[in-house]
BADRENTI-486250 format. One record per residue: chain; x, y, z of N, C-alpha, C in turn; residue in three letters. Coordinates in Angstrom, 3 decimals, padded with zeros to 6 digits. Last residue first. Example, Ala and Ser with C-alpha at 12.3 -4.5 7.8 and 13.67 -1.06 7.14 Angstrom:
<sites>
 ch      n.x      n.y      n.z     ca.x     ca.y     ca.z      c.x      c.y      c.z  aa
  A  012.850 -002.250  007.080  013.670 -001.060  007.140  012.900  000.030  007.870 ser
  A  013.190 -005.690  007.800  012.300 -004.500  007.800  013.200 -003.300  007.800 ala
</sites>
This chain:
<sites>
 ch      n.x      n.y      n.z     ca.x     ca.y     ca.z      c.x      c.y      c.z  aa
  A -005.096  035.631 -000.182 -003.377  035.712 -000.523 -003.325  037.948 -000.668 lys
  A -007.262  034.942  001.498 -006.356  034.715  001.412 -005.183  035.261  001.132 leu
  A -009.285  034.944 -001.322 -009.266  036.060 -000.327 -008.023  036.157  000.557 his
  A -009.000  032.538 -002.302 -008.410  033.502 -002.998 -008.267  034.836 -002.153 glu
  A -010.108  030.876 -000.416 -008.080  031.049 -001.352 -007.516  031.850 -001.123 arg
  A -012.401  030.591 -001.655 -012.404  031.523 -000.249 -011.060  031.959 -000.565 cys
  A -012.526  030.042 -004.136 -012.462  031.408 -003.778 -012.257  031.448 -002.557 ser
  A -011.755  026.948 -003.800 -010.878  028.206 -004.779 -010.666  030.112 -004.559 ala
  A -013.888  025.920 -002.360 -012.746  026.703 -001.216 -011.612  027.719 -002.205 leu
  A -015.410  026.666 -004.485 -016.136  027.639 -003.694 -014.622  027.359 -003.095 ala
  A -014.368  024.909 -006.138 -014.633  025.931 -006.796 -014.757  026.636 -005.336 ala
  A -015.206  022.510 -004.860 -013.159  022.593 -005.087 -013.391  024.407 -005.911 val
  A -017.373  022.513 -004.508 -017.318  022.539 -003.295 -016.008  022.901 -004.098 leu
  A -018.395  021.939 -007.735 -018.788  023.502 -006.877 -017.994  023.598 -005.609 lys
  A -016.210  019.282 -007.357 -016.332  020.672 -008.434 -016.620  022.086 -008.206 val
  A -018.593  017.452 -006.194 -017.037  017.634 -005.899 -016.002  018.769 -006.827 glu
  A -020.514  017.266 -007.833 -020.304  017.603 -006.364 -019.420  018.569 -005.814 tyr
  A -020.064  015.932 -009.814 -020.465  017.410 -010.326 -020.379  018.581 -009.069 ala
  A -019.146  013.910 -008.627 -018.120  014.430 -009.762 -018.921  016.380 -010.223 glu
  A -021.709  012.490 -007.728 -020.918  012.453 -006.905 -019.698  013.936 -007.095 arg
  A -023.370  011.974 -010.315 -023.447  013.752 -009.392 -022.317  013.856 -007.945 arg
  A -021.238  010.380 -011.014 -021.164  011.594 -011.728 -022.283  012.780 -010.940 asp
  A -021.976  008.506 -009.254 -020.432  009.227 -009.943 -020.270  010.214 -010.165 ile
  A -024.481  007.944 -009.428 -024.246  008.500 -008.221 -023.158  009.162 -008.238 glu
  A -024.587  006.355 -011.764 -025.469  008.164 -011.705 -025.057  008.524 -010.366 ala
  A -024.075  004.164 -011.063 -022.913  004.859 -011.906 -023.566  006.098 -012.041 leu
  A -025.526  003.062 -008.709 -024.062  003.449 -008.290 -023.307  004.282 -009.484 ser
  A -027.434  002.774 -010.227 -027.945  003.542 -009.091 -026.088  004.850 -008.888 ala
  A -026.774  000.520 -011.637 -027.116  001.795 -012.400 -027.275  003.039 -011.151 arg
  A -026.593 -001.638 -009.268 -025.388 -001.527 -010.264 -026.052  000.514 -011.158 leu
  A -029.301 -001.680 -008.392 -028.058 -001.129 -007.369 -026.742 -000.764 -008.576 leu
  A -029.937 -002.730 -011.059 -030.446 -001.931 -010.347 -029.317 -000.706 -009.338 val
  A -028.746 -005.071 -010.760 -028.542 -004.201 -011.998 -029.367 -002.366 -012.052 phe
  A -029.364 -006.627 -008.625 -027.900 -005.922 -008.414 -027.796 -004.671 -009.849 pro
  A -032.105 -005.854 -007.047 -031.532 -006.111 -007.952 -029.713 -005.602 -008.018 pro
  A -032.442 -005.263 -003.752 -032.719 -004.772 -005.149 -031.559 -005.231 -005.900 val
  A -031.839 -004.696 -000.570 -032.385 -005.931 -001.707 -032.688 -005.884 -003.001 gly
  A -033.395 -002.081  000.631 -032.561 -003.289  000.380 -033.167 -004.186  000.109 pro
  A -034.480  000.826 -001.753 -034.873 -000.230 -000.663 -034.018 -000.989 -000.812 ala
  A -032.621  003.726 -002.374 -033.060  002.813 -002.837 -032.697  001.735 -001.264 leu
  A -031.289  006.212 -002.208 -032.623  005.885 -001.893 -033.411  004.488 -002.559 ala
  A -028.512  006.268 -002.292 -030.125  006.340 -000.897 -030.835  006.028 -000.409 glu
  A -028.314  006.086 -004.605 -027.968  004.748 -003.791 -028.454  004.937 -002.628 thr
  A -028.506  009.514 -005.297 -029.477  007.060 -005.855 -029.308  006.397 -004.732 pro
  A -028.279  011.349 -002.501 -027.804  010.487 -003.501 -027.989  008.902 -004.129 met
  A -028.918  014.424 -003.474 -029.025  013.412 -002.405 -029.383  012.309 -004.093 val
  A -026.266  017.148 -002.918 -027.597  016.515 -003.553 -027.944  015.154 -002.981 pro
  A -025.369  019.626 -000.997 -025.309  018.138 -001.219 -025.640  017.309 -001.828 arg
  A -025.485  022.675 -001.448 -026.059  021.975 -001.009 -025.850  020.187 -001.430 val
  A -022.235  024.995 -001.201 -023.284  023.936 -002.047 -024.097  023.143 -001.913 pro
  A -021.951  027.215  000.312 -021.651  025.979  001.066 -022.867  025.135 -000.357 glu
  A -021.129  030.603 -000.405 -022.281  029.570  000.189 -021.301  028.248  000.117 ala
  A -018.118  032.514  000.588 -019.000  031.658 -000.468 -020.030  030.851  000.481 val
  A -017.644  034.081  002.304 -018.678  034.285  001.956 -019.102  033.302  000.966 gln
  A -015.149  033.553  004.894 -015.139  033.346  003.587 -017.014  033.451  003.438 cys
  A -013.945  035.931  007.811 -014.701  034.782  007.144 -015.248  034.698  005.517 pro
  A -010.230  037.122  007.608 -012.093  037.171  006.746 -012.907  036.089  006.672 val
  A -007.738  038.289  009.043 -008.672  037.219  008.657 -009.566  037.502  008.856 pro
  A -004.818  040.405  007.956 -006.604  040.584  008.631 -007.217  039.026  007.828 val
  A -001.870  040.840  007.630 -003.185  040.541  006.854 -004.394  040.182  008.406 ala
  A -000.808  044.282  007.768 -000.872  043.383  008.754 -002.036  042.462  007.841 ile
  A  002.343  046.857  006.854  000.964  045.523  005.969  001.052  044.651  007.494 asn
</sites>
């Protein structure tokens, strides 16, 4: 038996727009803080989707 590599068929998750990217320069610090906190949650959710996609691709290699 010889392992034959195949391309992963899992779609890459779409990167969400991050709240801090939409801020205008010079916004008050509390607005920046609020956007930064929201961004943490959004990034964590995106990372979960990326890890799931990677795990799915790795599963095909076994």
